[in-house]
Predicted model as a PDB file, atoms N, CA, C, CB and O in Angstrom, pLDDT in the B-factor column:
MODEL        1                                                                  
ATOM      1  N   MET A   1     -25.962 -34.647  60.459  1.00 92.00           N  
ATOM      2  CA  MET A   1     -25.654 -35.517  59.357  1.00 92.00           C  
ATOM      3  C   MET A   1     -24.212 -35.277  58.954  1.00 92.00           C  
ATOM      4  CB  MET A   1     -26.617 -35.288  58.175  1.00 92.00           C  
ATOM      5  O   MET A   1     -23.790 -34.134  58.783  1.00 92.00           O  
ATOM      6  N   LEU A   2     -23.466 -36.345  58.805  1.00 95.00           N  
ATOM      7  CA  LEU A   2     -22.055 -36.253  58.444  1.00 95.00           C  
ATOM      8  C   LEU A   2     -21.911 -36.245  56.928  1.00 95.00           C  
ATOM      9  CB  LEU A   2     -21.252 -37.421  59.059  1.00 95.00           C  
ATOM     10  O   LEU A   2     -22.336 -37.176  56.244  1.00 95.00           O  
ATOM     11  N   VAL A   3     -21.301 -35.171  56.412  1.00 96.00           N  
ATOM     12  CA  VAL A   3     -20.925 -35.082  55.008  1.00 96.00           C  
ATOM     13  C   VAL A   3     -19.420 -35.277  54.990  1.00 96.00           C  
ATOM     14  CB  VAL A   3     -21.366 -33.698  54.341  1.00 96.00           C  
ATOM     15  O   VAL A   3     -18.679 -34.488  55.577  1.00 96.00           O  
ATOM     16  N   LEU A   4     -18.966 -36.325  54.317  1.00 96.00           N  
ATOM     17  CA  LEU A   4     -17.573 -36.753  54.414  1.00 96.00           C  
ATOM     18  C   LEU A   4     -16.967 -36.953  53.037  1.00 96.00           C  
ATOM     19  CB  LEU A   4     -17.465 -38.040  55.226  1.00 96.00           C  
ATOM     20  O   LEU A   4     -17.623 -37.458  52.125  1.00 96.00           O  
ATOM     21  N   SER A   5     -15.723 -36.558  52.893  1.00 96.00           N  
ATOM     22  CA  SER A   5     -15.013 -36.783  51.641  1.00 96.00           C  
ATOM     23  C   SER A   5     -14.856 -38.275  51.404  1.00 96.00           C  
ATOM     24  CB  SER A   5     -13.637 -36.088  51.654  1.00 96.00           C  
ATOM     25  O   SER A   5     -14.507 -39.026  52.315  1.00 96.00           O  
ATOM     26  N   ARG A   6     -15.115 -38.694  50.185  1.00 95.00           N  
ATOM     27  CA  ARG A   6     -14.942 -40.109  49.848  1.00 95.00           C  
ATOM     28  C   ARG A   6     -13.469 -40.488  49.836  1.00 95.00           C  
ATOM     29  CB  ARG A   6     -15.577 -40.420  48.486  1.00 95.00           C  
ATOM     30  O   ARG A   6     -13.131 -41.670  49.783  1.00 95.00           O  
ATOM     31  N   PHE A   7     -12.587 -39.488  49.884  1.00 96.00           N  
ATOM     32  CA  PHE A   7     -11.151 -39.735  49.903  1.00 96.00           C  
ATOM     33  C   PHE A   7     -10.599 -39.872  51.326  1.00 96.00           C  
ATOM     34  CB  PHE A   7     -10.429 -38.618  49.180  1.00 96.00           C  
ATOM     35  O   PHE A   7      -9.443 -40.256  51.509  1.00 96.00           O  
ATOM     36  N   ALA A   8     -11.415 -39.562  52.322  1.00 94.00           N  
ATOM     37  CA  ALA A   8     -10.988 -39.680  53.716  1.00 94.00           C  
ATOM     38  C   ALA A   8     -10.904 -41.156  54.104  1.00 94.00           C  
ATOM     39  CB  ALA A   8     -11.964 -38.920  54.660  1.00 94.00           C  
ATOM     40  O   ALA A   8     -11.710 -41.970  53.652  1.00 94.00           O  
ATOM     41  N   GLY A   9      -9.937 -41.492  54.933  1.00 87.00           N  
ATOM     42  CA  GLY A   9      -9.797 -42.865  55.380  1.00 87.00           C  
ATOM     43  C   GLY A   9     -11.041 -43.381  56.080  1.00 87.00           C  
ATOM     44  O   GLY A   9     -11.363 -44.565  55.988  1.00 87.00           O  
ATOM     45  N   ALA A  10     -11.734 -42.509  56.773  1.00 89.00           N  
ATOM     46  CA  ALA A  10     -12.934 -42.901  57.511  1.00 89.00           C  
ATOM     47  C   ALA A  10     -14.111 -43.220  56.597  1.00 89.00           C  
ATOM     48  CB  ALA A  10     -13.326 -41.805  58.470  1.00 89.00           C  
ATOM     49  O   ALA A  10     -15.106 -43.783  57.052  1.00 89.00           O  
ATOM     50  N   ALA A  11     -14.017 -42.874  55.326  1.00 92.00           N  
ATOM     51  CA  ALA A  11     -15.134 -43.118  54.406  1.00 92.00           C  
ATOM     52  C   ALA A  11     -15.455 -44.600  54.294  1.00 92.00           C  
ATOM     53  CB  ALA A  11     -14.815 -42.554  53.026  1.00 92.00           C  
ATOM     54  O   ALA A  11     -16.611 -44.973  54.097  1.00 92.00           O  
ATOM     55  N   ARG A  12     -14.441 -45.443  54.417  1.00 90.00           N  
ATOM     56  CA  ARG A  12     -14.662 -46.888  54.325  1.00 90.00           C  
ATOM     57  C   ARG A  12     -15.467 -47.399  55.512  1.00 90.00           C  
ATOM     58  CB  ARG A  12     -13.325 -47.629  54.242  1.00 90.00           C  
ATOM     59  O   ARG A  12     -16.188 -48.389  55.393  1.00 90.00           O  
ATOM     60  N   GLU A  13     -15.350 -46.740  56.641  1.00 89.00           N  
ATOM     61  CA  GLU A  13     -16.074 -47.156  57.840  1.00 89.00           C  
ATOM     62  C   GLU A  13     -17.406 -46.445  57.994  1.00 89.00           C  
ATOM     63  CB  GLU A  13     -15.231 -46.910  59.060  1.00 89.00           C  
ATOM     64  O   GLU A  13     -18.359 -47.015  58.524  1.00 89.00           O  
ATOM     65  N   CYS A  14     -17.475 -45.231  57.544  1.00 92.00           N  
ATOM     66  CA  CYS A  14     -18.665 -44.400  57.750  1.00 92.00           C  
ATOM     67  C   CYS A  14     -19.543 -44.398  56.503  1.00 92.00           C  
ATOM     68  CB  CYS A  14     -18.262 -42.959  58.117  1.00 92.00           C  
ATOM     69  O   CYS A  14     -19.806 -43.350  55.914  1.00 92.00           O  
ATOM     70  N   GLU A  15     -19.986 -45.576  56.115  1.00 91.00           N  
ATOM     71  CA  GLU A  15     -20.785 -45.707  54.902  1.00 91.00           C  
ATOM     72  C   GLU A  15     -22.134 -45.000  55.006  1.00 91.00           C  
ATOM     73  CB  GLU A  15     -21.002 -47.165  54.591  1.00 91.00           C  
ATOM     74  O   GLU A  15     -22.736 -44.670  53.984  1.00 91.00           O  
ATOM     75  N   ALA A  16     -22.608 -44.768  56.214  1.00 96.00           N  
ATOM     76  CA  ALA A  16     -23.894 -44.089  56.388  1.00 96.00           C  
ATOM     77  C   ALA A  16     -23.784 -42.580  56.226  1.00 96.00           C  
ATOM     78  CB  ALA A  16     -24.467 -44.410  57.750  1.00 96.00           C  
ATOM     79  O   ALA A  16     -24.797 -41.883  56.163  1.00 96.00           O  
ATOM     80  N   ALA A  17     -22.562 -42.077  56.159  1.00 96.00           N  
ATOM     81  CA  ALA A  17     -22.365 -40.643  55.917  1.00 96.00           C  
ATOM     82  C   ALA A  17     -22.705 -40.338  54.469  1.00 96.00           C  
ATOM     83  CB  ALA A  17     -20.901 -40.208  56.244  1.00 96.00           C  
ATOM     84  O   ALA A  17     -22.771 -41.242  53.636  1.00 96.00           O  
ATOM     85  N   LEU A  18     -22.916 -39.079  54.175  1.00 97.00           N  
ATOM     86  CA  LEU A  18     -23.082 -38.662  52.788  1.00 97.00           C  
ATOM     87  C   LEU A  18     -21.675 -38.461  52.234  1.00 97.00           C  
ATOM     88  CB  LEU A  18     -23.964 -37.342  52.661  1.00 97.00           C  
ATOM     89  O   LEU A  18     -20.993 -37.498  52.584  1.00 97.00           O  
ATOM     90  N   LEU A  19     -21.248 -39.369  51.375  1.00 97.00           N  
ATOM     91  CA  LEU A  19     -19.896 -39.329  50.836  1.00 97.00           C  
ATOM     92  C   LEU A  19     -19.869 -38.479  49.574  1.00 97.00           C  
ATOM     93  CB  LEU A  19     -19.380 -40.751  50.543  1.00 97.00           C  
ATOM     94  O   LEU A  19     -20.697 -38.645  48.679  1.00 97.00           O  
ATOM     95  N   VAL A  20     -18.905 -37.568  49.518  1.00 97.00           N  
ATOM     96  CA  VAL A  20     -18.823 -36.635  48.397  1.00 97.00           C  
ATOM     97  C   VAL A  20     -17.390 -36.503  47.906  1.00 97.00           C  
ATOM     98  CB  VAL A  20     -19.369 -35.263  48.798  1.00 97.00           C  
ATOM     99  O   VAL A  20     -16.433 -36.816  48.615  1.00 97.00           O  
ATOM    100  N   ASN A  21     -17.274 -36.035  46.683  1.00 96.00           N  
ATOM    101  CA  ASN A  21     -15.988 -35.627  46.145  1.00 96.00           C  
ATOM    102  C   ASN A  21     -15.827 -34.158  46.517  1.00 96.00           C  
ATOM    103  CB  ASN A  21     -15.894 -35.860  44.575  1.00 96.00           C  
ATOM    104  O   ASN A  21     -16.573 -33.320  46.011  1.00 96.00           O  
ATOM    105  N   PRO A  22     -14.878 -33.820  47.384  1.00 95.00           N  
ATOM    106  CA  PRO A  22     -14.763 -32.434  47.843  1.00 95.00           C  
ATOM    107  C   PRO A  22     -14.315 -31.468  46.753  1.00 95.00           C  
ATOM    108  CB  PRO A  22     -13.802 -32.362  48.989  1.00 95.00           C  
ATOM    109  O   PRO A  22     -14.390 -30.253  46.938  1.00 95.00           O  
ATOM    110  N   TYR A  23     -13.855 -31.986  45.631  1.00 97.00           N  
ATOM    111  CA  TYR A  23     -13.431 -31.130  44.522  1.00 97.00           C  
ATOM    112  C   TYR A  23     -14.575 -30.829  43.556  1.00 97.00           C  
ATOM    113  CB  TYR A  23     -12.285 -31.784  43.770  1.00 97.00           C  
ATOM    114  O   TYR A  23     -14.404 -30.083  42.592  1.00 97.00           O  
ATOM    115  N   ASP A  24     -15.729 -31.410  43.821  1.00 97.00           N  
ATOM    116  CA  ASP A  24     -16.909 -31.204  42.988  1.00 97.00           C  
ATOM    117  C   ASP A  24     -17.900 -30.347  43.778  1.00 97.00           C  
ATOM    118  CB  ASP A  24     -17.555 -32.576  42.557  1.00 97.00           C  
ATOM    119  O   ASP A  24     -18.645 -30.858  44.614  1.00 97.00           O  
ATOM    120  N   SER A  25     -17.901 -29.057  43.510  1.00 96.00           N  
ATOM    121  CA  SER A  25     -18.723 -28.141  44.307  1.00 96.00           C  
ATOM    122  C   SER A  25     -20.216 -28.429  44.166  1.00 96.00           C  
ATOM    123  CB  SER A  25     -18.441 -26.705  43.901  1.00 96.00           C  
ATOM    124  O   SER A  25     -20.966 -28.235  45.123  1.00 96.00           O  
ATOM    125  N   GLU A  26     -20.658 -28.881  43.012  1.00 96.00           N  
ATOM    126  CA  GLU A  26     -22.077 -29.202  42.847  1.00 96.00           C  
ATOM    127  C   GLU A  26     -22.457 -30.412  43.696  1.00 96.00           C  
ATOM    128  CB  GLU A  26     -22.402 -29.470  41.363  1.00 96.00           C  
ATOM    129  O   GLU A  26     -23.526 -30.437  44.306  1.00 96.00           O  
ATOM    130  N   SER A  27     -21.587 -31.408  43.734  1.00 94.00           N  
ATOM    131  CA  SER A  27     -21.816 -32.588  44.567  1.00 94.00           C  
ATOM    132  C   SER A  27     -21.874 -32.197  46.047  1.00 94.00           C  
ATOM    133  CB  SER A  27     -20.707 -33.639  44.334  1.00 94.00           C  
ATOM    134  O   SER A  27     -22.718 -32.685  46.798  1.00 94.00           O  
ATOM    135  N   MET A  28     -20.975 -31.320  46.442  1.00 96.00           N  
ATOM    136  CA  MET A  28     -20.962 -30.852  47.836  1.00 96.00           C  
ATOM    137  C   MET A  28     -22.265 -30.134  48.166  1.00 96.00           C  
ATOM    138  CB  MET A  28     -19.756 -29.914  48.090  1.00 96.00           C  
ATOM    139  O   MET A  28     -22.884 -30.388  49.199  1.00 96.00           O  
ATOM    140  N   ALA A  29     -22.670 -29.234  47.276  1.00 97.00           N  
ATOM    141  CA  ALA A  29     -23.903 -28.469  47.509  1.00 97.00           C  
ATOM    142  C   ALA A  29     -25.109 -29.404  47.600  1.00 97.00           C  
ATOM    143  CB  ALA A  29     -24.120 -27.429  46.383  1.00 97.00           C  
ATOM    144  O   ALA A  29     -25.979 -29.220  48.450  1.00 97.00           O  
ATOM    145  N   ASN A  30     -25.157 -30.405  46.723  1.00 97.00           N  
ATOM    146  CA  ASN A  30     -26.268 -31.361  46.753  1.00 97.00           C  
ATOM    147  C   ASN A  30     -26.279 -32.163  48.048  1.00 97.00           C  
ATOM    148  CB  ASN A  30     -26.188 -32.309  45.558  1.00 97.00           C  
ATOM    149  O   ASN A  30     -27.343 -32.409  48.614  1.00 97.00           O  
ATOM    150  N   ALA A  31     -25.113 -32.568  48.517  1.00 97.00           N  
ATOM    151  CA  ALA A  31     -25.033 -33.340  49.763  1.00 97.00           C  
ATOM    152  C   ALA A  31     -25.469 -32.496  50.956  1.00 97.00           C  
ATOM    153  CB  ALA A  31     -23.602 -33.862  49.982  1.00 97.00           C  
ATOM    154  O   ALA A  31     -26.181 -32.980  51.836  1.00 97.00           O  
ATOM    155  N   ILE A  32     -25.049 -31.255  50.984  1.00 97.00           N  
ATOM    156  CA  ILE A  32     -25.449 -30.364  52.087  1.00 97.00           C  
ATOM    157  C   ILE A  32     -26.961 -30.143  52.055  1.00 97.00           C  
ATOM    158  CB  ILE A  32     -24.701 -28.999  51.996  1.00 97.00           C  
ATOM    159  O   ILE A  32     -27.620 -30.172  53.094  1.00 97.00           O  
ATOM    160  N   ALA A  33     -27.503 -29.924  50.864  1.00 97.00           N  
ATOM    161  CA  ALA A  33     -28.958 -29.739  50.735  1.00 97.00           C  
ATOM    162  C   ALA A  33     -29.697 -30.997  51.179  1.00 97.00           C  
ATOM    163  CB  ALA A  33     -29.338 -29.386  49.274  1.00 97.00           C  
ATOM    164  O   ALA A  33     -30.718 -30.922  51.863  1.00 97.00           O  
ATOM    165  N   ARG A  34     -29.173 -32.148  50.785  1.00 97.00           N  
ATOM    166  CA  ARG A  34     -29.810 -33.410  51.196  1.00 97.00           C  
ATOM    167  C   ARG A  34     -29.765 -33.573  52.704  1.00 97.00           C  
ATOM    168  CB  ARG A  34     -29.127 -34.608  50.521  1.00 97.00           C  
ATOM    169  O   ARG A  34     -30.754 -33.975  53.317  1.00 97.00           O  
ATOM    170  N   ALA A  35     -28.618 -33.263  53.309  1.00 96.00           N  
ATOM    171  CA  ALA A  35     -28.483 -33.382  54.767  1.00 96.00           C  
ATOM    172  C   ALA A  35     -29.463 -32.456  55.481  1.00 96.00           C  
ATOM    173  CB  ALA A  35     -27.039 -33.062  55.205  1.00 96.00           C  
ATOM    174  O   ALA A  35     -30.073 -32.839  56.479  1.00 96.00           O  
ATOM    175  N   LEU A  36     -29.611 -31.244  54.970  1.00 96.00           N  
ATOM    176  CA  LEU A  36     -30.509 -30.285  55.612  1.00 96.00           C  
ATOM    177  C   LEU A  36     -31.979 -30.659  55.472  1.00 96.00           C  
ATOM    178  CB  LEU A  36     -30.286 -28.915  55.033  1.00 96.00           C  
ATOM    179  O   LEU A  36     -32.797 -30.288  56.314  1.00 96.00           O  
ATOM    180  N   SER A  37     -32.317 -31.390  54.419  1.00 97.00           N  
ATOM    181  CA  SER A  37     -33.721 -31.742  54.207  1.00 97.00           C  
ATOM    182  C   SER A  37     -34.053 -33.178  54.632  1.00 97.00           C  
ATOM    183  CB  SER A  37     -34.075 -31.554  52.749  1.00 97.00           C  
ATOM    184  O   SER A  37     -35.199 -33.612  54.519  1.00 97.00           O  
ATOM    185  N   MET A  38     -33.061 -33.900  55.114  1.00 97.00           N  
ATOM    186  CA  MET A  38     -33.262 -35.298  55.485  1.00 97.00           C  
ATOM    187  C   MET A  38     -34.179 -35.407  56.712  1.00 97.00           C  
ATOM    188  CB  MET A  38     -31.905 -35.978  55.766  1.00 97.00           C  
ATOM    189  O   MET A  38     -34.036 -34.648  57.670  1.00 97.00           O  
ATOM    190  N   PRO A  39     -35.109 -36.347  56.672  1.00 97.00           N  
ATOM    191  CA  PRO A  39     -35.995 -36.541  57.821  1.00 97.00           C  
ATOM    192  C   PRO A  39     -35.203 -36.910  59.085  1.00 97.00           C  
ATOM    193  CB  PRO A  39     -37.030 -37.634  57.510  1.00 97.00           C  
ATOM    194  O   PRO A  39     -34.169 -37.574  59.013  1.00 97.00           O  
ATOM    195  N   LEU A  40     -35.701 -36.476  60.214  1.00 97.00           N  
ATOM    196  CA  LEU A  40     -35.042 -36.709  61.492  1.00 97.00           C  
ATOM    197  C   LEU A  40     -34.759 -38.195  61.723  1.00 97.00           C  
ATOM    198  CB  LEU A  40     -35.896 -36.161  62.625  1.00 97.00           C  
ATOM    199  O   LEU A  40     -33.667 -38.550  62.167  1.00 97.00           O  
ATOM    200  N   GLU A  41     -35.712 -39.055  61.433  1.00 97.00           N  
ATOM    201  CA  GLU A  41     -35.521 -40.485  61.683  1.00 97.00           C  
ATOM    202  C   GLU A  41     -34.371 -41.047  60.851  1.00 97.00           C  
ATOM    203  CB  GLU A  41     -36.810 -41.253  61.379  1.00 97.00           C  
ATOM    204  O   GLU A  41     -33.591 -41.858  61.352  1.00 97.00           O  
ATOM    205  N   GLU A  42     -34.254 -40.638  59.610  1.00 97.00           N  
ATOM    206  CA  GLU A  42     -33.145 -41.110  58.771  1.00 97.00           C  
ATOM    207  C   GLU A  42     -31.807 -40.599  59.302  1.00 97.00           C  
ATOM    208  CB  GLU A  42     -33.343 -40.657  57.309  1.00 97.00           C  
ATOM    209  O   GLU A  42     -30.821 -41.337  59.317  1.00 97.00           O  
ATOM    210  N   ARG A  43     -31.772 -39.341  59.735  1.00 97.00           N  
ATOM    211  CA  ARG A  43     -30.537 -38.801  60.326  1.00 97.00           C  
ATOM    212  C   ARG A  43     -30.138 -39.590  61.555  1.00 97.00           C  
ATOM    213  CB  ARG A  43     -30.709 -37.321  60.691  1.00 97.00           C  
ATOM    214  O   ARG A  43     -28.959 -39.888  61.747  1.00 97.00           O  
ATOM    215  N   ARG A  44     -31.117 -39.934  62.397  1.00 97.00           N  
ATOM    216  CA  ARG A  44     -30.827 -40.715  63.607  1.00 97.00           C  
ATOM    217  C   ARG A  44     -30.293 -42.104  63.255  1.00 97.00           C  
ATOM    218  CB  ARG A  44     -32.090 -40.844  64.476  1.00 97.00           C  
ATOM    219  O   ARG A  44     -29.330 -42.575  63.860  1.00 97.00           O  
ATOM    220  N   GLU A  45     -30.917 -42.749  62.284  1.00 97.00           N  
ATOM    221  CA  GLU A  45     -30.475 -44.084  61.876  1.00 97.00           C  
ATOM    222  C   GLU A  45     -29.037 -44.043  61.345  1.00 97.00           C  
ATOM    223  CB  GLU A  45     -31.424 -44.659  60.802  1.00 97.00           C  
ATOM    224  O   GLU A  45     -28.214 -44.893  61.688  1.00 97.00           O  
ATOM    225  N   ARG A  46     -28.753 -43.064  60.522  1.00 97.00           N  
ATOM    226  CA  ARG A  46     -27.408 -42.937  59.959  1.00 97.00           C  
ATOM    227  C   ARG A  46     -26.392 -42.635  61.064  1.00 97.00           C  
ATOM    228  CB  ARG A  46     -27.375 -41.829  58.881  1.00 97.00           C  
ATOM    229  O   ARG A  46     -25.298 -43.200  61.078  1.00 97.00           O  
ATOM    230  N   HIS A  47     -26.753 -41.753  61.977  1.00 96.00           N  
ATOM    231  CA  HIS A  47     -25.869 -41.410  63.095  1.00 96.00           C  
ATOM    232  C   HIS A  47     -25.580 -42.654  63.938  1.00 96.00           C  
ATOM    233  CB  HIS A  47     -26.503 -40.297  63.974  1.00 96.00           C  
ATOM    234  O   HIS A  47     -24.428 -42.928  64.274  1.00 96.00           O  
ATOM    235  N   ASN A  48     -26.623 -43.398  64.275  1.00 97.00           N  
ATOM    236  CA  ASN A  48     -26.446 -44.607  65.084  1.00 97.00           C  
ATOM    237  C   ASN A  48     -25.568 -45.631  64.372  1.00 97.00           C  
ATOM    238  CB  ASN A  48     -27.805 -45.228  65.414  1.00 97.00           C  
ATOM    239  O   ASN A  48     -24.741 -46.289  65.003  1.00 97.00           O  
ATOM    240  N   SER A  49     -25.744 -45.765  63.071  1.00 96.00           N  
ATOM    241  CA  SER A  49     -24.929 -46.694  62.295  1.00 96.00           C  
ATOM    242  C   SER A  49     -23.452 -46.295  62.341  1.00 96.00           C  
ATOM    243  CB  SER A  49     -25.421 -46.748  60.840  1.00 96.00           C  
ATOM    244  O   SER A  49     -22.584 -47.142  62.554  1.00 96.00           O  
ATOM    245  N   ILE A  50     -23.176 -45.032  62.145  1.00 95.00           N  
ATOM    246  CA  ILE A  50     -21.790 -44.536  62.191  1.00 95.00           C  
ATOM    247  C   ILE A  50     -21.204 -44.737  63.580  1.00 95.00           C  
ATOM    248  CB  ILE A  50     -21.726 -43.040  61.797  1.00 95.00           C  
ATOM    249  O   ILE A  50     -20.060 -45.173  63.712  1.00 95.00           O  
ATOM    250  N   MET A  51     -21.964 -44.429  64.603  1.00 94.00           N  
ATOM    251  CA  MET A  51     -21.458 -44.549  65.974  1.00 94.00           C  
ATOM    252  C   MET A  51     -21.178 -46.010  66.336  1.00 94.00           C  
ATOM    253  CB  MET A  51     -22.464 -43.946  66.969  1.00 94.00           C  
ATOM    254  O   MET A  51     -20.214 -46.286  67.050  1.00 94.00           O  
ATOM    255  N   ARG A  52     -21.999 -46.948  65.857  1.00 94.00           N  
ATOM    256  CA  ARG A  52     -21.748 -48.375  66.106  1.00 94.00           C  
ATOM    257  C   ARG A  52     -20.415 -48.796  65.498  1.00 94.00           C  
ATOM    258  CB  ARG A  52     -22.893 -49.239  65.530  1.00 94.00           C  
ATOM    259  O   ARG A  52     -19.616 -49.470  66.149  1.00 94.00           O  
ATOM    260  N   VAL A  53     -20.181 -48.405  64.268  1.00 91.00           N  
ATOM    261  CA  VAL A  53     -18.929 -48.760  63.588  1.00 91.00           C  
ATOM    262  C   VAL A  53     -17.739 -48.164  64.318  1.00 91.00           C  
ATOM    263  CB  VAL A  53     -18.946 -48.280  62.127  1.00 91.00           C  
ATOM    264  O   VAL A  53     -16.735 -48.845  64.529  1.00 91.00           O  
ATOM    265  N   LEU A  54     -17.841 -46.910  64.702  1.00 88.00           N  
ATOM    266  CA  LEU A  54     -16.724 -46.249  65.382  1.00 88.00           C  
ATOM    267  C   LEU A  54     -16.477 -46.839  66.768  1.00 88.00           C  
ATOM    268  CB  LEU A  54     -16.990 -44.752  65.499  1.00 88.00           C  
ATOM    269  O   LEU A  54     -15.334 -46.900  67.220  1.00 88.00           O  
ATOM    270  N   ALA A  55     -17.534 -47.270  67.439  1.00 89.00           N  
ATOM    271  CA  ALA A  55     -17.363 -47.891  68.759  1.00 89.00           C  
ATOM    272  C   ALA A  55     -16.671 -49.250  68.635  1.00 89.00           C  
ATOM    273  CB  ALA A  55     -18.731 -48.054  69.459  1.00 89.00           C  
ATOM    274  O   ALA A  55     -15.871 -49.618  69.495  1.00 89.00           O  
ATOM    275  N   GLU A  56     -16.973 -49.988  67.579  1.00 87.00           N  
ATOM    276  CA  GLU A  56     -16.351 -51.301  67.367  1.00 87.00           C  
ATOM    277  C   GLU A  56     -14.897 -51.171  66.915  1.00 87.00           C  
ATOM    278  CB  GLU A  56     -17.147 -52.102  66.330  1.00 87.00           C  
ATOM    279  O   GLU A  56     -14.054 -51.992  67.275  1.00 87.00           O  
ATOM    280  N   ASN A  57     -14.615 -50.156  66.143  1.00 83.00           N  
ATOM    281  CA  ASN A  57     -13.271 -49.971  65.583  1.00 83.00           C  
ATOM    282  C   ASN A  57     -12.545 -48.838  66.309  1.00 83.00           C  
ATOM    283  CB  ASN A  57     -13.348 -49.674  64.064  1.00 83.00           C  
ATOM    284  O   ASN A  57     -12.156 -47.839  65.703  1.00 83.00           O  
ATOM    285  N   ASP A  58     -12.377 -49.013  67.599  1.00 83.00           N  
ATOM    286  CA  ASP A  58     -11.727 -47.983  68.412  1.00 83.00           C  
ATOM    287  C   ASP A  58     -10.206 -48.085  68.298  1.00 83.00           C  
ATOM    288  CB  ASP A  58     -12.160 -48.106  69.887  1.00 83.00           C  
ATOM    289  O   ASP A  58      -9.691 -48.871  67.502  1.00 83.00           O  
ATOM    290  N   ILE A  59      -9.499 -47.301  69.085  1.00 86.00           N  
ATOM    291  CA  ILE A  59      -8.039 -47.250  69.022  1.00 86.00           C  
ATOM    292  C   ILE A  59      -7.406 -48.594  69.388  1.00 86.00           C  
ATOM    293  CB  ILE A  59      -7.513 -46.161  69.950  1.00 86.00           C  
ATOM    294  O   ILE A  59      -6.356 -48.950  68.854  1.00 86.00           O  
ATOM    295  N   LYS A  60      -8.037 -49.334  70.291  1.00 87.00           N  
ATOM    296  CA  LYS A  60      -7.508 -50.651  70.648  1.00 87.00           C  
ATOM    297  C   LYS A  60      -7.596 -51.592  69.452  1.00 87.00           C  
ATOM    298  CB  LYS A  60      -8.273 -51.241  71.856  1.00 87.00           C  
ATOM    299  O   LYS A  60      -6.654 -52.334  69.175  1.00 87.00           O  
ATOM    300  N   PHE A  61      -8.698 -51.565  68.757  1.00 84.00           N  
ATOM    301  CA  PHE A  61      -8.869 -52.387  67.563  1.00 84.00           C  
ATOM    302  C   PHE A  61      -7.768 -52.079  66.547  1.00 84.00           C  
ATOM    303  CB  PHE A  61     -10.262 -52.153  66.937  1.00 84.00           C  
ATOM    304  O   PHE A  61      -7.130 -52.992  66.023  1.00 84.00           O  
ATOM    305  N   TRP A  62      -7.549 -50.792  66.271  1.00 82.00           N  
ATOM    306  CA  TRP A  62      -6.544 -50.408  65.277  1.00 82.00           C  
ATOM    307  C   TRP A  62      -5.142 -50.735  65.750  1.00 82.00           C  
ATOM    308  CB  TRP A  62      -6.649 -48.926  64.962  1.00 82.00           C  
ATOM    309  O   TRP A  62      -4.303 -51.153  64.953  1.00 82.00           O  
ATOM    310  N   GLY A  63      -4.876 -50.550  67.032  1.00 89.00           N  
ATOM    311  CA  GLY A  63      -3.563 -50.896  67.578  1.00 89.00           C  
ATOM    312  C   GLY A  63      -3.285 -52.385  67.462  1.00 89.00           C  
ATOM    313  O   GLY A  63      -2.203 -52.785  67.033  1.00 89.00           O  
ATOM    314  N   ASP A  64      -4.254 -53.206  67.842  1.00 89.00           N  
ATOM    315  CA  ASP A  64      -4.098 -54.662  67.735  1.00 89.00           C  
ATOM    316  C   ASP A  64      -3.912 -55.088  66.283  1.00 89.00           C  
ATOM    317  CB  ASP A  64      -5.315 -55.380  68.341  1.00 89.00           C  
ATOM    318  O   ASP A  64      -3.080 -55.944  65.984  1.00 89.00           O  
ATOM    319  N   LYS A  65      -4.681 -54.495  65.391  1.00 86.00           N  
ATOM    320  CA  LYS A  65      -4.572 -54.820  63.975  1.00 86.00           C  
ATOM    321  C   LYS A  65      -3.178 -54.453  63.443  1.00 86.00           C  
ATOM    322  CB  LYS A  65      -5.667 -54.087  63.172  1.00 86.00           C  
ATOM    323  O   LYS A  65      -2.571 -55.212  62.686  1.00 86.00           O  
ATOM    324  N   PHE A  66      -2.692 -53.297  63.844  1.00 90.00           N  
ATOM    325  CA  PHE A  66      -1.369 -52.849  63.416  1.00 90.00           C  
ATOM    326  C   PHE A  66      -0.273 -53.811  63.888  1.00 90.00           C  
ATOM    327  CB  PHE A  66      -1.092 -51.436  63.945  1.00 90.00           C  
ATOM    328  O   PHE A  66       0.599 -54.198  63.110  1.00 90.00           O  
ATOM    329  N   ILE A  67      -0.325 -54.192  65.167  1.00 92.00           N  
ATOM    330  CA  ILE A  67       0.668 -55.111  65.725  1.00 92.00           C  
ATOM    331  C   ILE A  67       0.598 -56.474  65.035  1.00 92.00           C  
ATOM    332  CB  ILE A  67       0.457 -55.272  67.241  1.00 92.00           C  
ATOM    333  O   ILE A  67       1.627 -57.088  64.751  1.00 92.00           O  
ATOM    334  N   THR A  68      -0.612 -56.935  64.772  1.00 92.00           N  
ATOM    335  CA  THR A  68      -0.782 -58.214  64.083  1.00 92.00           C  
ATOM    336  C   THR A  68      -0.166 -58.158  62.681  1.00 92.00           C  
ATOM    337  CB  THR A  68      -2.278 -58.585  63.996  1.00 92.00           C  
ATOM    338  O   THR A  68       0.499 -59.100  62.252  1.00 92.00           O  
ATOM    339  N   GLU A  69      -0.388 -57.074  61.989  1.00 92.00           N  
ATOM    340  CA  GLU A  69       0.165 -56.921  60.632  1.00 92.00           C  
ATOM    341  C   GLU A  69       1.690 -56.861  60.655  1.00 92.00           C  
ATOM    342  CB  GLU A  69      -0.394 -55.654  59.964  1.00 92.00           C  
ATOM    343  O   GLU A  69       2.342 -57.296  59.706  1.00 92.00           O  
ATOM    344  N   LEU A  70       2.259 -56.326  61.731  1.00 90.00           N  
ATOM    345  CA  LEU A  70       3.721 -56.241  61.835  1.00 90.00           C  
ATOM    346  C   LEU A  70       4.337 -57.622  62.074  1.00 90.00           C  
ATOM    347  CB  LEU A  70       4.123 -55.281  62.972  1.00 90.00           C  
ATOM    348  O   LEU A  70       5.478 -57.875  61.687  1.00 90.00           O  
ATOM    349  N   SER A  71       3.584 -58.496  62.703  1.00 85.00           N  
ATOM    350  CA  SER A  71       4.097 -59.826  63.053  1.00 85.00           C  
ATOM    351  C   SER A  71       4.264 -60.744  61.858  1.00 85.00           C  
ATOM    352  CB  SER A  71       3.186 -60.475  64.043  1.00 85.00           C  
ATOM    353  O   SER A  71       4.687 -61.889  62.014  1.00 85.00           O  
TER     354      SER A  71                                                      
ENDMDL                                                                          
END                                                                             
């Protein structure tokens, strides 16, 4: 299970991750506890969702988007 800072750029793409404020230790602890107790099927679904997004938004996608924005 991915526990990710909500301030990370990837947070916008990885919505299935457990997003946390890394400066809030209680929030971090709760997210880690949730990840450790999460049912296997939910972890798999979240993992698959994240992997789909990352596969669609690969380096070619970002490169093309960057060049388009420059034009």
